[in-house]
VOGU-3710 file (C-alpha; in Angstrom, 3 decimals, decimal comma):
1> mnisfltsgh> 9,298/0,348/29,031  8,618/-2,951/30,723  7,882/-2,301/34,407  7,309/-5,008/37,005  5,912/-4,688/40,522  7,263/-7,257/42,957  5,550/-7,881/46,298  5,522/-10,563/48,957  3,193/-8,689/51,303  0,342/-7,413/49,119
11> dpfddrifyh> -2,195/-9,036/46,853  -2,118/-8,014/43,162  -5,136/-5,718/43,515  -3,606/-3,680/46,317  -4,905/-0,135/45,969  -1,501/1,577/45,865  0,082/-0,939/43,507  -2,756/-1,738/41,114  -5,223/1,151/41,252  -2,664/3,940/41,424
21> marsladhnh> 0,896/3,232/40,322  0,284/0,368/37,877  -2,744/1,968/36,235  -0,942/5,290/35,818  2,037/3,592/34,189  -0,233/1,570/31,894  -2,087/4,768/30,927  1,302/6,167/29,853  1,796/3,215/27,510  4,185/1,159/29,619
31> nvtiissrsd> 3,966/-2,618/29,697  3,122/-3,302/33,349  3,294/-6,586/35,260  2,363/-7,268/38,887  4,099/-10,257/40,500  2,788/-11,194/43,956  3,465/-14,238/46,125  0,147/-13,699/47,908  -2,233/-14,916/45,195  -2,328/-17,828/42,763
41> lvkvedvinm> -3,455/-15,676/39,854  -2,384/-15,399/36,219  -4,488/-13,018/34,129  -4,646/-9,643/32,391  -6,694/-6,918/34,086  -7,028/-3,435/32,548  -4,045/-4,244/30,258  -1,974/-4,990/33,400  -0,372/-8,430/33,465  -0,655/-10,501/36,630
51> ycfdgndlsk> 1,795/-13,349/37,193  1,223/-14,365/40,791  1,794/-17,473/42,867  0,999/-18,807/46,324  4,260/-18,546/48,232  2,947/-19,367/51,706  4,609/-22,783/51,807  7,801/-21,795/50,004  11,109/-21,129/51,708  12,609/-17,670/51,241
61> rnkidkfvgi> 15,173/-19,102/48,823  12,494/-20,831/46,722  10,336/-17,726/46,764  13,245/-15,636/45,474  13,899/-18,189/42,721  10,215/-18,071/41,745  10,315/-14,273/41,543  13,484/-14,409/39,440  11,956/-16,925/37,040  8,884/-14,763/36,431
71> lsandpdiii> 11,029/-11,645/36,024  13,097/-13,478/33,410  9,952/-14,200/31,422  8,867/-10,536/31,556  12,244/-8,868/30,921  11,607/-5,663/32,934  13,551/-2,428/32,615  12,334/-1,220/36,017  11,340/-3,278/39,066  9,317/-1,632/41,852
81> cseplpvlaa> 9,542/-3,614/45,101  7,361/-3,349/48,199  9,392/-5,433/50,693  13,031/-6,449/51,286  12,698/-10,008/49,940  11,509/-8,763/46,524  14,414/-6,279/46,491  16,775/-9,210/46,989  15,042/-11,137/44,202  15,170/-8,120/41,879
91> nkyrsqsdkk> 18,885/-7,703/42,509  19,525/-11,390/41,840  17,674/-11,097/38,537  19,602/-7,935/37,641  22,922/-9,664/38,331  21,982/-12,320/35,760  20,807/-9,854/33,107  22,937/-8,226/30,453  21,002/-4,941/30,432  20,698/-2,019/32,805
101> irilyditew> 17,811/-2,536/35,222  16,613/0,000/37,767  15,285/-1,141/41,155  12,916/1,113/43,125  11,976/0,365/46,738  8,488/1,573/47,717  8,534/2,279/51,468  5,052/2,299/52,993  5,499/0,168/56,132  7,860/-0,094/59,031
111> yplkghvqrh> 9,789/-3,342/58,718  9,610/-5,770/60,383  5,959/-5,773/61,456  4,534/-7,637/64,444  3,370/-10,480/62,230  6,917/-11,149/61,030  8,113/-12,152/64,512  4,882/-13,429/66,066  5,508/-17,053/65,085  8,697/-17,170/67,169
121> ppglrilhff> 8,711/-17,935/70,920  8,237/-14,728/72,984  11,790/-14,851/74,322  13,248/-14,846/70,806  11,063/-12,193/69,206  13,369/-9,277/70,020  16,312/-11,135/68,498  14,408/-11,928/65,310  13,123/-8,362/65,151  16,674/-6,991/65,020
131> illifnywvs> 17,780/-9,661/62,535  14,984/-8,658/60,150  15,590/-4,954/60,765  19,275/-5,250/59,828  18,374/-7,465/56,862  15,986/-4,828/55,529  18,471/-1,958/55,740  21,227/-4,126/54,232  19,007/-5,175/51,313  18,021/-1,539/50,731
141> rfadsflfge> 21,508/-0,848/49,355  20,478/-2,659/46,160  17,769/-0,067/45,450  18,643/2,684/42,977  15,799/4,915/44,170  13,128/5,098/46,850  9,425/5,920/46,838  8,405/7,255/50,261  4,800/7,193/51,394  5,434/9,452/54,383
151> fykskpyrfl> 8,088/11,431/56,227  8,965/9,411/59,330  9,319/6,090/57,526  11,733/7,712/55,102  14,224/8,906/57,717  16,329/5,730/58,207  16,710/5,227/54,440  17,596/8,852/53,749  20,180/8,678/56,542  21,730/5,390/55,392
161> ypresyiwlp> 21,585/6,118/51,646  21,810/9,901/51,256  23,005/9,736/47,649  20,066/7,736/46,320  17,265/9,592/44,593  13,770/9,519/46,054  10,282/10,910/45,640  7,471/11,625/48,088  4,481/9,555/47,033  1,785/9,842/49,734
171> yypdieiipy> -1,192/7,496/50,064  -3,635/9,702/48,198  -6,548/7,900/46,483  -7,726/8,315/42,920  -10,820/10,485/43,325  -12,228/9,137/40,058  -12,736/5,637/41,478  -14,089/6,677/44,889  -17,867/5,922/45,013  -18,857/9,241/46,582
181> aspelsegkl> -22,346/9,416/48,114  -23,869/12,648/49,400  -23,982/12,729/53,207  -27,353/12,228/54,859  -27,426/12,165/58,644  -30,593/10,296/59,667  -32,567/11,013/62,825  -32,123/8,370/65,475  -29,494/6,396/63,539  -25,719/6,613/63,242
191> rllysgeisi> -23,496/4,547/60,946  -19,913/4,057/62,139  -16,991/1,958/60,950  -13,993/0,111/62,316  -11,657/-1,171/59,616  -8,244/-2,790/59,447  -6,424/-5,001/61,924  -8,804/-5,850/64,779  -6,814/-5,469/67,989  -6,643/-3,483/71,202
201> nrgyrnfinv> -3,498/-1,740/69,909  -5,301/-0,583/66,770  -8,117/0,897/68,832  -10,879/-1,697/68,991  -11,434/-1,287/72,747  -11,429/2,500/72,338  -13,959/2,194/69,507  -16,374/0,094/71,585  -15,983/2,409/74,598  -16,928/5,418/72,461
211> lnriclkrkd> -19,964/3,638/71,058  -21,137/2,731/74,557  -20,640/6,309/75,747  -22,659/7,708/72,810  -25,511/5,361/73,707  -25,493/6,764/77,255  -25,661/10,331/75,929  -28,348/9,571/73,332  -30,533/6,731/74,580  -32,813/7,027/71,544
221> lkieatiigw> -29,941/6,469/69,104  -29,438/3,239/67,170  -25,866/2,658/66,020  -24,955/0,509/63,051  -21,308/-0,498/63,565  -19,584/-2,128/60,590  -16,390/-4,030/61,382  -14,221/-4,843/58,348  -10,896/-6,452/59,096  -8,869/-9,344/60,376
231> yqtkedmadc> -7,181/-10,664/63,497  -3,402/-10,992/63,499  -3,348/-13,434/66,403  -5,692/-15,736/68,344  -5,018/-13,576/71,389  -6,343/-10,512/69,550  -9,453/-12,451/68,551  -10,117/-13,614/72,112  -9,566/-10,144/73,611  -11,711/-8,291/71,078
241> esfmktasnn> -14,572/-10,797/70,964  -14,699/-10,817/74,741  -14,778/-7,027/74,925  -17,529/-6,834/72,285  -19,849/-8,496/74,816  -19,782/-5,250/76,815  -21,400/-3,346/73,934  -24,753/-1,642/74,407  -27,887/-3,312/73,112  -28,422/-0,205/70,967
251> iafriiekqs> -25,468/-1,200/68,798  -25,993/-3,542/65,848  -22,729/-5,041/64,612  -21,984/-6,158/61,078  -18,690/-8,064/60,917  -17,075/-8,527/57,508  -13,756/-10,108/56,570  -11,108/-8,156/54,648  -12,417/-7,186/51,209  -11,016/-6,160/47,847
261> yqeylslikn> -10,447/-2,428/47,450  -13,554/-1,788/45,336  -15,795/-3,910/47,566  -14,397/-2,175/50,626  -15,171/1,253/49,184  -18,724/0,188/48,348  -19,283/-1,089/51,896  -18,039/2,054/53,668  -19,260/4,840/51,386  -22,363/5,615/53,487
271> tdifidlrad> -20,578/5,774/56,843  -21,629/8,943/58,700  -18,408/9,675/60,622  -15,065/7,936/60,244  -13,235/7,044/63,455  -9,766/5,605/64,035  -8,655/5,422/67,671  -5,445/3,405/67,569  -3,297/3,522/70,687  -0,956/6,481/71,122
281> niannfnlpi> 2,325/4,557/71,317  5,679/4,720/69,527  4,714/2,213/66,837  1,509/4,043/65,933  2,716/7,597/66,539  5,071/7,516/63,556  2,727/5,559/61,293  0,397/7,497/58,981  -2,961/5,692/58,511  -3,480/5,177/54,775
291> klftylalgr> -7,249/5,021/55,177  -7,399/8,660/56,335  -7,149/9,941/52,757  -9,800/7,506/51,539  -12,153/8,742/54,243  -11,587/12,346/53,180  -12,346/11,431/49,561  -15,636/9,880/50,706  -16,527/13,286/52,120  -17,200/12,619/55,789
301> pvifsdlkai> -15,862/14,059/59,076  -12,891/12,177/60,524  -11,933/11,620/64,165  -8,440/10,158/64,565  -5,926/9,587/67,335  -3,632/12,569/67,732  -0,492/11,059/66,177  2,736/12,804/65,165  2,576/11,286/61,671  -0,880/12,772/61,050
311> rkevdfdnfg> 0,110/16,203/62,342  3,159/16,113/60,050  1,187/15,302/56,898  -2,363/16,643/57,264  -4,013/19,927/58,246  -6,976/18,661/60,282  -8,614/21,897/61,372  -11,697/22,072/59,171  -12,948/18,526/58,609  -12,538/16,676/61,889
321> flvkpndaes> -10,671/16,272/65,147  -7,485/14,754/66,519  -8,135/13,233/69,938  -6,709/11,256/72,831  -7,825/7,792/71,719  -8,814/6,518/75,169  -10,866/9,592/76,108  -14,274/8,111/75,298  -16,118/10,914/77,091  -14,571/13,649/74,974
331> isgliknyld> -14,831/11,716/71,694  -18,461/10,793/72,245  -19,096/14,477/72,970  -17,639/15,436/69,584  -19,871/12,895/67,857  -22,930/14,064/69,794  -22,121/17,618/68,731  -22,227/16,529/65,085  -25,657/14,973/65,703  -26,936/18,099/67,452
341> nkdlyylhck> -25,267/20,619/65,147  -25,919/19,400/61,632  -24,616/22,588/60,060  -21,184/21,748/61,463  -21,536/18,151/60,315  -22,346/19,047/56,706  -19,668/21,753/56,646  -17,029/19,198/57,667  -18,363/16,771/55,043  -17,974/19,456/52,388
351> nareaannky> -14,516/20,456/53,620  -13,297/16,848/53,685  -14,325/16,238/50,086  -12,829/19,557/48,958  -9,554/18,772/50,728  -9,387/15,457/48,892  -10,167/17,075/45,549  -7,810/20,018/45,959  -4,866/18,466/47,771  -5,022/14,836/48,895
361> swgkietdfi> -5,702/13,078/45,593  -3,606/10,829/43,365  -4,122/13,236/40,493  -2,040/15,836/42,328  1,045/13,598/42,491  0,649/11,307/39,468  2,728/13,488/37,122  5,579/13,617/39,651  5,511/9,825/39,861  5,611/9,362/36,078
371> dfiyqg> 8,416/11,911/35,734  10,404/10,114/38,425  10,036/6,815/36,551  11,344/8,457/33,369  14,390/9,974/35,077  16,298/6,692/34,905
//
């Protein structure tokens, strides 16, 4: 079959789209094309076709027309969409085609996101939020099936479209492409990571507070803190850069812009403990962090905010801790305990890697995904 991925929010080498779904379909002898409006790229990579364009300056109507034109050239039987605009484009293409075409909507994000309304004046953001929210659920009626990355994000779609078929397709990584490195906790040094959107909401202040508190508990310790990510707004940049000035002199920062998936994995593989301390609010509480499963596959302890979405999806007991994200004293105590009790540290490293191998890996759900594609 000819299968096209359509996205307006992800680059063509997105880990879920390219490294997992597209590669699996190509391995099963399907002709796979990725069409993204986030990259001006036309090439073939691992027998996967890329027909992408820079849609930043295009209107929504022109972007849809561009998607439809590329779909016409590729003649897909199935179109897998990642956002509502691509669903609309896929449906427009289907209405012009004389063959049966199946549209799948891959739900991995709440929509709309903060960035979708940020450009509007503050007084109008709520209005535009609800306009985009209604638009998304209206467009979803054109999907024949849904792919759900997690439970809570699936609920509105399952309520509105109870007759449509769906599959659970969590954010598990392909263990085969994870650059696993054996853990080695060095004396007097600790390597930590902050990755993703750099903002107070996503836990940057909490992260710095924990680092400072560790330095107070272990004055001999040198911390290497790698920051890989991006700012959504100028306000986030100002807030976070200002707060970084409060960091202890024992912390050496390495700040890196957003990287490709493979480069990102290479940069973080030697992290000693993975931490994610995003704020415990409604938006985050029902949002499962994708990176959690990557961290488990890298075989290191994980310390995450105690969020409902994590408790729903992951059994955390034997490879890390769920915490109150603003409790720097308690979190720094957990990290200090790993440094003082290396048997516990290496046990949690072993358990994390085993959990990834035995449960939280793409290989455990790949067959279900392929079977679901065939069902149409």
